[in-house]
C-alpha positions in Angstrom: 0.0 0.0 0.0 2.8 2.4 0.8 4.4 1.9 -2.6 1.1 2.4 -4.3 0.6 5.7 -2.5 4.1 6.8 -3.4 3.6 6.1 -7.1 0.3 8.0 -7.1 1.9 11.0 -5.4 4.7 11.0 -8.0 2.2 10.9 -10.8 0.1 13.8 -9.3 3.3 15.9 -9.0 3.9 15.4 -12.7 7.3 13.7 -12.6 9.2 10.6 -11.5 10.1 10.1 -7.9 13.6 11.2 -7.0 16.4 8.7 -7.4 20.2 8.5 -7.3 22.4 7.7 -10.3 23.7 4.1 -10.5 27.4 4.2 -9.9 28.0 2.1 -13.0 25.6 3.7 -15.3 27.1 5.4 -18.3 25.3 8.2 -20.2 26.6 10.1 -23.3 25.1 13.5 -24.1 25.6 14.9 -27.7 25.6 18.7 -27.5 25.1 20.8 -30.6 26.8 23.6 -28.6 28.5 23.6 -25.3 29.2 26.6 -23.1 32.8 26.4 -21.7 32.4 28.8 -18.8 36.0 28.5 -17.8 37.4 29.7 -21.2 34.3 31.9 -21.8 33.7 30.3 -25.2 31.0 28.2 -26.9 32.2 25.0 -28.5 30.3 23.1 -31.3 29.5 19.4 -31.6 30.7 18.1 -28.2 30.0 14.9 -26.4 29.9 14.6 -22.6 30.3 11.1 -21.1 29.0 10.6 -17.6 29.6 7.6 -15.3 27.4 7.5 -12.3 27.0 11.0 -11.1 30.3 12.4 -12.4 31.5 13.7 -15.8 34.3 11.3 -17.1 35.0 13.0 -20.5 34.2 16.0 -22.5 35.4 16.6 -26.1 34.6 16.8 -29.8 31.9 14.4 -30.9 34.0 13.3 -33.9 36.7 11.8 -31.6 34.6 11.0 -28.5 35.0 7.4 -27.2 31.5 6.4 -26.0 31.5 3.1 -24.0 29.4 0.3 -25.5 26.0 0.2 -23.9 25.9 3.8 -22.8 22.6 5.6 -22.7 22.5 8.3 -25.5 20.9 11.7 -25.0 20.6 13.7 -28.2 20.9 17.4 -27.5 22.5 18.1 -30.9 20.0 20.9 -31.7 20.5 22.6 -28.4 23.1 24.4 -26.2 24.4 22.6 -23.2 25.9 24.4 -20.1 26.6 23.6 -16.5 23.7 23.7 -14.0 23.2 27.2 -12.7 23.9 28.3 -9.1 21.8 30.9 -7.1 23.8 32.1 -4.1 20.9 33.9 -2.3 17.7 32.0 -1.9 14.9 31.5 0.7 13.3 28.3 -0.5 11.0 28.1 2.6 9.6 31.5 1.8 6.4 32.2 -0.1 6.5 35.5 -1.9 2.7 36.0 -1.5 2.9 35.7 2.3 4.6 38.9 3.2 4.3 41.2 6.2 1.7 40.3 8.7 0.5 37.4 6.5 3.7 35.6 7.4 2.8 35.4 11.1 0.3 32.7 10.4 2.9 30.4 8.8 4.6 27.9 11.2 8.2 26.8 10.6 6.9 23.3 9.7 4.5 24.7 7.1 7.3 26.9 5.7 9.5 23.9 5.3 6.8 22.2 3.3 6.6 25.3 1.0 10.3 24.6 0.5 9.6 21.2 -1.0 7.6 22.8 -3.8 10.1 25.7 -4.2 13.0 23.3 -4.4 11.4 21.4 -7.2 10.6 24.5 -9.2 14.1 25.9 -8.7 15.7 22.7 -9.9 13.4 22.4 -12.9 14.3 26.0 -13.8 17.9 24.9 -14.3 19.3 25.9 -10.9 21.0 22.7 -9.7 22.7 24.3 -6.7 21.6 27.0 -4.2 22.8 28.7 -1.1 19.9 29.2 1.2 20.6 32.2 3.5 18.1 32.0 6.3 15.1 29.9 7.4 13.1 29.5 10.6 13.1 26.3 12.5 16.1 25.0 10.5 13.7 24.3 7.8 16.4 24.7 5.1 18.6 22.2 6.9 15.7 19.7 7.0 15.0 20.3 3.3 18.7 19.9 2.3 18.8 16.6 4.2 15.6 15.3 2.7 16.8 16.1 -0.8 20.2 14.4 -0.1 18.3 11.4 1.1 16.2 11.2 -2.0 12.9 12.0 -0.4 12.3 15.0 -2.6 13.6 16.5 -5.8 15.6 19.7 -5.4 18.9 21.4 -6.0 22.1 20.8 -4.0 21.9 23.1 -1.0 24.2 24.9 1.3 22.1 26.2 4.3 22.4 28.9 7.0 19.6 28.0 9.5 18.7 31.2 11.2 20.2 34.5 10.1 22.0 36.1 12.9 21.3 39.8 13.9 20.7 42.3 16.6 17.6 42.6 18.7 15.1 44.7 16.8 17.1 44.5 13.6 16.4 43.0 10.2 16.9 39.5 11.4 14.5 39.8 14.4 10.7 39.6 14.2 9.4 43.2 14.7 5.7 42.7 13.7 4.5 41.5 17.2 3.5 43.7 20.1 5.7 44.1 23.2 3.4 42.0 25.4 4.2 39.0 23.2 7.8 39.2 24.4 9.1 37.5 21.2 12.7 37.5 20.0 13.8 35.6 17.0 16.2 32.7 17.6 18.9 34.2 15.5 19.3 37.3 17.7 22.6 37.8 19.3 24.0 41.1 20.8 27.6 41.6 21.6 30.7 39.8 20.4 30.6 36.7 22.7 26.8 36.2 22.3 27.3 36.4 18.6 30.1 33.8 18.7 27.8 31.5 20.7 25.1 32.0 18.1 27.5 30.9 15.3 28.3 27.8 17.3 24.6 27.1 17.7 24.0 27.4 13.9 26.9 25.1 13.2 25.7 22.6 15.8 22.3 22.3 14.1 23.5 21.9 10.6 24.3 25.3 9.1 26.9 25.1 6.2 27.2 28.9 6.0 26.6 31.7 8.5 24.3 34.6 7.5 24.4 37.8 9.4 22.4 41.1 9.2 24.9 43.9 9.2 22.3 46.5 8.2 18.6 47.2 8.2 16.5 45.8 5.4 13.7 46.5 3.0 11.1 43.9 4.0 11.6 44.3 7.8 9.6 46.6 10.0 11.0 49.6 11.8 14.5 49.8 10.4 16.3 51.5 7.5 18.3 49.6 4.9 21.1 52.2 5.1 21.5 52.0 8.9 24.3 49.8 10.2 23.2 47.2 12.8 26.1 45.0 13.8 29.3 46.8 14.8 32.7 46.0 13.3 33.7 44.3 16.6 30.7 42.0 16.5 31.2 41.1 12.9 34.9 40.3 13.5 33.9 38.0 16.3 31.3 36.2 14.0 33.7 35.9 11.1 36.5 34.6 13.3 34.3 32.0 14.9 32.7 30.9 11.6 36.0 30.6 9.8 37.4 28.6 12.7 34.5 26.2 12.4 35.0 26.0 8.6 32.0 28.1 7.7 31.9 31.0 5.3 30.0 34.2 6.2 27.4 36.0 4.1 26.5 39.5 5.3 23.2 41.1 4.5 24.3 44.8 4.1 22.6 47.6 2.2 24.2 50.6 3.8 27.6 52.1 3.0 29.2 51.8 6.4 27.8 48.3 7.0 29.3 47.1 3.7 32.7 48.6 4.6 32.8 47.1 8.0 31.6 43.7 6.8 34.4 43.6 4.3 36.9 44.7 6.9 35.7 42.0 9.2 36.5 39.4 6.6 33.1 38.2 5.4 33.1 36.1 2.3 30.2 37.8 0.5 28.2 40.9 0.9 24.5 40.4 0.0 22.5 43.2 -1.7 25.3 45.9 -1.4 22.7 48.4 -2.5 24.5 51.6 -1.3 28.1 50.5 -1.9 30.4 53.4 -2.6 33.8 53.8 -4.2 35.6 52.8 -0.9 33.5 49.7 -0.6 34.1 48.7 -4.2 37.9 49.2 -3.7 37.9 47.2 -0.5 35.8 44.4 -2.0 38.3 44.2 -4.9 41.4 44.3 -2.6 40.0 41.7 -0.2 38.5 39.4 -2.8 35.1 39.7 -1.2 32.2 38.6 -3.5 29.2 40.9 -4.0 25.8 39.2 -4.4 23.4 41.8 -5.7 19.8 40.9 -6.3 18.8 43.3 -9.0 15.7 41.7 -10.4 13.3 41.5 -7.5 12.7 45.3 -7.4 10.2 44.7 -10.2 8.2 42.1 -8.2 8.2 44.2 -5.1 6.9 47.3 -6.8 4.4 45.5 -9.1 3.2 42.8 -6.7 4.2 43.9 -3.3 0.9 45.2 -2.1 -0.9 42.1 -3.4 1.7 39.9 -1.7 1.0 41.5 1.7 4.3 43.4 2.0 4.2 46.4 4.4 3.6 49.8 2.8 6.9 51.0 4.4 8.7 48.2 2.7 7.4 49.2 -0.7 8.3 52.8 0.1 11.9 51.7 1.0 12.2 49.7 -2.2 11.2 52.7 -4.3 14.1 54.6 -2.8 16.7 51.9 -2.9 15.9 49.7 -5.9 17.3 51.8 -8.7 20.3 52.8 -6.6 21.2 49.2 -6.2 21.1 48.6 -10.0 23.2 51.6 -10.7 25.7 50.5 -8.1 25.8 47.0 -9.6 27.2 48.6 -12.7 29.7 50.6 -10.7 30.9 47.6 -8.7 31.2 45.4 -11.7 33.1 48.0 -13.8 35.2 48.7 -10.7 36.5 45.2 -10.7 34.7 43.7 -7.7 34.0 39.9 -7.9 30.3 39.2 -8.5 28.3 36.0 -7.9 24.7 35.4 -9.0 22.1 35.7 -6.2 18.5 36.6 -6.7 16.7 36.6 -3.3 14.2 34.0 -4.4 11.3 33.8 -2.1 10.9 37.5 -2.4 9.6 36.7 -5.9 8.2 33.4 -7.1 10.6 30.5 -7.0 11.6 29.2 -10.5 11.8 32.7 -11.9 15.5 33.0 -10.9 16.8 33.3 -14.4 14.9 36.5 -15.0 17.7 38.3 -13.2 20.2 37.6 -16.1 18.6 40.3 -18.3 19.2 42.9 -15.6 22.8 41.9 -15.0 23.4 42.4 -18.7 21.5 45.7 -18.8 23.7 47.0 -16.0 27.1 46.1 -17.4 27.8 42.4 -17.9 28.0 40.5 -21.2 25.8 37.4 -21.4 28.9 35.2 -20.8 29.9 37.2 -17.8 26.4 36.8 -16.3 26.6 33.1 -16.9 30.0 32.9 -15.3 28.6 34.7 -12.2 26.1 31.9 -11.9 28.5 29.1 -12.5 32.3 29.3 -11.9 32.1 32.4 -9.7 29.3 31.1 -7.6 31.0 27.7 -7.2 34.1 29.5 -6.0 32.2 31.5 -3.4 30.4 28.3 -2.3 33.6 26.5 -1.8 32.6 23.8 -4.2 34.6 24.7 -7.3 35.9 21.1 -7.4 32.3 19.8 -7.6 30.1 22.1 -9.6 30.1 25.2 -11.8 31.6 23.9 -15.1 31.4 20.9 -17.5 34.7 19.5 -16.4 36.0 15.9 -15.8 35.4 14.9 -12.2 32.6 17.3 -11.4 29.0 16.4 -10.8 27.0 15.9 -14.0 24.8 18.9 -13.3 23.8 19.9 -16.8 21.1 22.0 -18.4 20.2 22.8 -22.0 18.3 25.5 -23.9 17.3 25.7 -27.5 19.1 29.0 -28.3 22.5 30.3 -27.5 22.6 31.9 -24.0 26.0 33.3 -24.6 24.4 35.5 -27.2 21.0 36.0 -25.5 20.8 35.2 -21.7 17.0 35.3 -21.9 17.3 31.8 -23.2 18.1 30.7 -19.7 14.4 31.4 -18.7 13.4 28.6 -21.1 15.4 25.6 -19.9 14.4 22.4 -21.8 16.7 19.8 -20.1 17.9 19.4 -16.6 20.2 16.7 -15.2 21.5 16.6 -11.6 24.2 14.2 -10.7 23.7 12.0 -13.8 19.9 11.7 -13.3 17.6 13.4 -15.8 15.1 15.7 -14.0 13.5 17.4 -16.9 13.5 16.5 -20.6 
């Protein structure tokens, strides 16, 4: 009876139940074009051979040695490229449950939203994500369920609770004082912040997310206002790096960006009001900027319908275009950039819509693709596993009908997805 119900559920969801690649299974993909993100070129008539979940050879189809009995996948009329990586997601978030509407969502229910979001994200061609904050360690549970084969979803690096000051962007400020509620990620002072890093690591966080400044979608604070001090951020980064975790800092404001970089964070998220000093520091320190420059559209067009606070929409009207202009300045100024879209603020699966804005504000199509592949893999600490179609890496592969190196809009129309040697979408 259990098996019968499982098969019915898989049919209702519209795809096969999740599975792992057979270690001995051999698959050969014939690619009409192949995007070499390392060289920044597009190759023609290539064949990728996959054994189990890893790529074992890549080269011209004319000279490719395909083992007898290999499963053949013909993508000779399409362009093949590595699975995309989104470095700023909130898979357990529902974009239409903003503001006070979110108070009715339990951590358990949010984790179940994540099951749907994970599937949509993977089917959209994003085979790896970094989830930077979720209540109840819902992202950790989702990661583990995907890894165990319970659900279909991307590879995940997770943060658990985002860490911040009392009353700040990472606290819950929608409830009255008599509720006496403080978010679990709140930590004030260097040693309390160190302890919070240890707690996140204890319960499964792969990365530490901190709120260095105020935010757009939080109540009662300003995006440009610094929240954590330099001393507190230095304590967090020191503890996290000691425990082998990278640190992502939510920072809109100029001073918070500067101090986060000086503290040694690995990436600055949003970076909306970054100035010349911040760009120079990011370049010198090798700090990645992860700037979400698509979701401004969704917030301004759908925010009221989604239940976002009027003050949040007002804040976005002030900061949205500034962030896009500063994206151009940071990129042309030589700062390292990785793709991150803040999914969950807008509907999951629409991640690739951001590529058009990255190109509009300074990047070539290839540079935008590299931001979502080799750059993101480097920031993730997984450049030996994902981010390019290279021997030894996971067979995380997508395809589109056109040439995304010429027109990145093609990436919103993914036709084929493989994760770890298993076909997810065809």
